[in-house]
N, C-alpha and C positions, 0 to 999 in steps of 0.2 A: 323767233317765231315757232309756234307749235307745229311740229312736223305733220301731225294728222290733219291739220286744217287745209282745206282746198276751197277755192271759190265755189259758190253754189253752182256756177256755170258747169262744173264737172259732175255734180251730184246726180241729176236725173239722167244725164247722158250715160253714165256708167250703169245705171239701173237698167236702161234699155238694153245695153249689151249683155248684162247678166241674164235678162229674161227673154232674149231674142228667140232662143230655141223653143220656149214655151208658147210665145205669141205667134211667131212664124207667119205662115201664110194665112192663118185664120183671122188676122186682124182686118176687119171689114169696116166700111164707111159707116159714119154715124149720121142720123138724120139731123139736119140743121147746118151742115157744112155747105160752103158756097164755092162756086168756081172762081178761078183767079180773076181779079178785076171787078167782081160783082160784089154788091153789098151783101152782108150776111143775111141769111134767110130770116124773115120776120117770124115771130111766134104765131102758131096757129090761131085762127080767129076765135075758136072756142075757148082758148086759154085767156084771151084778152077782152072778150066782149062784155064780161060782167062788170069790169072796173077799169078805170083809167090806169095807165102805166105808172108805176112808182117813179118819183123823180130821182134822177141819178145822184149818187152821193159824191161828196167832195173830199173824201179822205185821200191824203197823199202820204204814203208810208215808204220810207227808205230804210234799207238795212245798212247798219254800220258794223263793220267787222273789227273785232278786237285785235286781230293780227295785222290789220292795216297800218298800225302805228310803227311797224318794223320796215320791211323793204319798201312798202308803198309810201311810207312817210305821210300817211293821211290821218289827220287828227280831228278832234271835235271842233277845233277852231276853224278848220277848213269848211265845215258846214256853214259857218257864219260868213267867211270871206268870199265863198262862192255864190252867196245869195240863196243857198238851199234852205237855210233856216226859215226864211220868209215864206217858203212854199210848203214846207212839211207840216202835217198835222200830227204825225206819229213817227217815231223811230223804233225799229226793232234792233236790239243790240245782240249781235251774234258772236260767239255762242257760249252758253253754258253747256256743261257735259251731263251725261246720264250714265251713272256708274253704280253698280251694286243695288239697283232698284231705287236710286235717289238722284235728285238734282244736285250737281256739284259745280264748283268753280271751273271755268274753262281755262283762264290764264290769269293767275293772281297778279303777276307783274303788270300786265297791260290793264287789267281791270281796275285795280285799286292801289298799286304800289309805285308805279312810275312817277317820278317827280318832274313837273313841268316848270320851265323857266317862265319869266314874265312875258317874253316874246312869244312863246308857244301857247300860252294860256288864253282861254276864251276872253277873260276880263282883264288881261294884262297884269295880273297879280301872280307872282311866283309861289310855288308850293314851298313849304318849310319842312325841315327834316322831322319835326315832331308832330305834324298835324295828323289827325286820325285817318283821314281819307284823302288819297291822291289818285293818280291814274285817270282812266277814262271816266270812271264813275263820278269823280269830283268835277271833271270838265263838263260832263252831262248835267250835273247839278247847276253849274254856272250857266250853261246854255238855257236851262229852264228858267233861271232867274231873269234872263233877257227875253225869253219867250214863254211866259207863264201858261199859255194855252197849249203848249206842246206836250204831248204824252209820250212816254217811253216804256216799251215792253222789253223784258229780257227773254230772248229766244233760246230755247234748249234743243239740242239734238243736231240737226244738220246731217249732211251726207256722211261725214266721218264718224259722228258720234250718235247715230241712231240705233246702233246695235244693242244699246242698253235698255231700250224701251220694252223689249220682250220680257225681261226680268221685272221691270217696273209694273207691267200689266198684270203680273201675278199677285201683286198686292197694291192695287191702285190707291188705296187710302193712305198707306204709308208713303208712297211716292208723292202724293199730293201734299202731305204734311211737310215732307222734306223740301219740296219746292217753295212752299209758303214760308217756311222758316228761313230759307236762303234769300228769297226775293225781299222779304220783310226784315232782314237783318237790320238792327238799329243803326248801323254805320251808313247804310245807303237806302233805307226804306223810303225816304222822300224822293229818291231818284226815279223809282219805277212805279208805273201805274197798272202793271199787270204782267202776264206771262204769255209767250207765244210758243206753241209746241210744233216742232218741225221734225216729225217722225217719218223717215224715209226708208221703208214704207210699211204701214201696218198690213199684216196678212199678205204680204207680197215681197218682192225682192228689191233691195237697194244694194249697198255695199255688201250687206249680208241679207239673208232671207228670213223673214219673220213668219211664224206659224201660230200666232196668238189667237187667230180666229177672227171672224167677221165682226164680232161685237166688242172685242177687247178695247179698241180705240175709243168707242163711245163710253164705255165704262170708266176708262181712265180719265176722260174729259169730265165726266159726271162727278167724279171725286174731286177733281180740281175745282169745279164750280162750287161744290159744297164747302170746300176748305177756304177758297179765296173769297167767296160771297159775291154779291151782286155789285159791290162798289169797285171791284177790280176788273180790268179787261182780261178776257181769255180769248185768244185767237189761235189759228193753226194754219201753217203752210201745208198744202196737200198736193197730191199728184194732179196733173192735167191730162192724164192718159184717157182720152175719150173714145178709145177703140172698143169694139165689142169684146167682152170678156177681159178687159184690161184692168188697171189698178183701181179705177173708180168703182168698178163692179165688185171688187174684193172686200169692200168695207161698207157698213151702213152709215154713209156720210149724211144721209137725210135724217136719220135718227139722232146722230151726234150733234147736229146743227143747233139743237135747242140749248146746248150747254155753252155755245160760243157766241161771241159778239160778231165775228165774221171769219170767213175762210179766205186764204190767199192761194188760189190755184196757181201753180208754178208754170205759167204759160210761156215757157222758153225751154231751151235744151231739147227740143224735139228731135233734132238731127245735128250731127257734127262728126268730127274726124275720129270719134270712137269707132265709126265705120270707116276704116282707114282708106279704103278704095272708093269711097263714095257710094251712091251717087251724091253729088253736091246738092244741098237743099238748105233753105233758110231755117235757122234754128228756132225762130219764133214767128211762124206764119200765123196771121190773124185768121185766115180761112184756108180751106182746101184749095188745090189748084191742079190742073191736068199734069199728071206725072209725079205727084207727091209720093214719096217712097212708101208711106204707111198712112192709110186713111184713119181718121180719128186723132191724128197727131197734129192738132192745130187749136188755137185758142177758142174759136167759135164752137168746135166740137165739144171741148171740155165744158165750156159755160152752158151750152145747150143741154148737155147730158145732166149736169148738176141741177139746172133749173127744172128739167123734166122729172127729177126725183122729188120735187116739191121744196127744194131749198130756195128761200126767198132771194130775189135778185139783189136786194140791198145787203145781204150777207155774203155776197160774192164780189171780190175785187179782181181787177185785171192786172196781170203781171207783165212787167217789161224788164228786159235785160239791158244794163248799161255797158254792154260788152258785145263782142262778136265771136263767132266760131268759124274756123277756116281750115281749108285743105291746101296742099301744095301738089305740084305735078299735074295741074289742071290746064287743059287747052281750050275747053268749051266755055265761052263767056256766060251763057245762060245756065240756070239750074239744070241738074241731071247729068252733069259730066262725070267722068271717071277721075280718080286721083291716085297719088302714090303714098299719101300719108298726111299727117297733120302739118299745117303751116306753122312756121316759127312764131312763138309768142314770148312776151317779156318775162312772164312768170311761169307759164306752162304752155307746151306746144298745143296748138289748135284753139287757143283762147287769147283774146286781146281786148284791151279797154277801148271804148268808143273814142276817148280823147286821143288815142294813138291812131286808130284806124281812119278817122276822118281826114287825116293828113297822109298817112302812109299808104292807104289803099282806098281812095275816094269812091263813092257810089257810082256804079255804072248802069244800074237798073233796079226795078222794083218788081215784086211778085207777092201776091197774097197779103198785101198790106204791110210788107216790110221791104228792106233794101238788101241788095247784094252788090259785090264789087269784085272785078277780075283785074288783077294787076300782075303782069309777068306770068308766072306759073301759079300764083296764089289766088285763091277764091275765098271770099269772106261774106258772111251775112251779118247784118246788124241793123238796129233801129237808129233813126235820125230824128231831128225835131219834126221833119215833115211826116214821116211814117207814124210817129207818136201822135201827131194830129189826127191821122186816120183812125188810130186806135182809140183816141179820146171820143171821136164821133161814135164809134161802136159802143164804147162804155156808156155813153149817154143814151143811145138808142135802146140798149139792153137794160137801162135803169140800174146799173150796177152800183155798188156802194162806194166805189172809188178806184184808186190805182195804187199799186205798190211796185217797187223795183229792187233789183239786185244789181249793184249796190253802189253806195254814194261815191266811192273813190274812182269809179269808172268814168264819171262825168268830167267835163272840162273845168278849168279853174274858175270859170264864170258861170257854170251851171247851165249849159246849153240844153241838156236833155230835160232836167227837172223843170225848167222854165217853159217847156212845151207841154207839160202836164196841166190839165185844167179839170 
């Protein structure tokens, strides 16, 4: 496994820790957030009186991680056996790297070198030693043969590999050409239907801090659209920081939207054990609630702010985490308790897959459209099929373009969470 890779679950969380001093007590509430247990605020009448709401979209997009084939033992075939392939409209393949101003391969072995046996392969046919393409890319090709309407995008960047975007933004045309040449490599051009840009975060802090300026992100996407043309999909995972003066305000996301097919606001990782002492709080609240540690850190605040900028609702998707975030040393069952640190996790402290948590720490309550669980000294928050149903109602009320999630291996073997998405 590549050492730099971490689940997306860690990415935005660490960004919050990096930038806490800058945001501090100035992070104020955002219009459109709702109290706990209440339906999200409706859009102002003036904004909706002129035309009927746009119908909600049915995109279902799941991230597939190339490092999942190692310790997680999650392969493309698992997308089929879990029933997930029947639900998915798109897969985002994570991640390609960004180095020296160019798109580059993330993990050559996992991507296109690993040989699959007949038992491991999507179609029951083993790879041969001399075939041109093996690995995940060949398995994804076989998956598309079974599901010809399925679209696959290659996602570049992510938490660990976003540091290269600043250099890429200095020559966006050259960056775009490098990405096109890689995605359209003749060995796998038929596998991919476009590119997803996961820059964490333009003109703001993630694992590193970017100072490219407010317009660099849009200029980079504009060059990608020129190079890839209108026949390829171009999408982008973006911040869901809906606070005043937060990361959404740092970039002209409204201006950049014209270059994209849709945005994926990462409406998870708002809170977690990166704040080791707590207070405990759900990592993916749909709405605000009394006692929320930071106003503007919830899905509705992010969606409301992005829509208020003029971004069409059909270009916005709602994000869901197929994992939980947790603390240990917690005595208070409800949110808002103190802690002593991160709860133990299978791959990383403070993070655990839904498929584990549903049994190891069952839900004990709900808040702000998501669930939490207190078991012993551990406190976790995560989404369930029931809370996903609540979020789907919100997605439909807001006429959003669909749903996406991080990531496929966190679900149960029979796809409990993805089957709750409609």
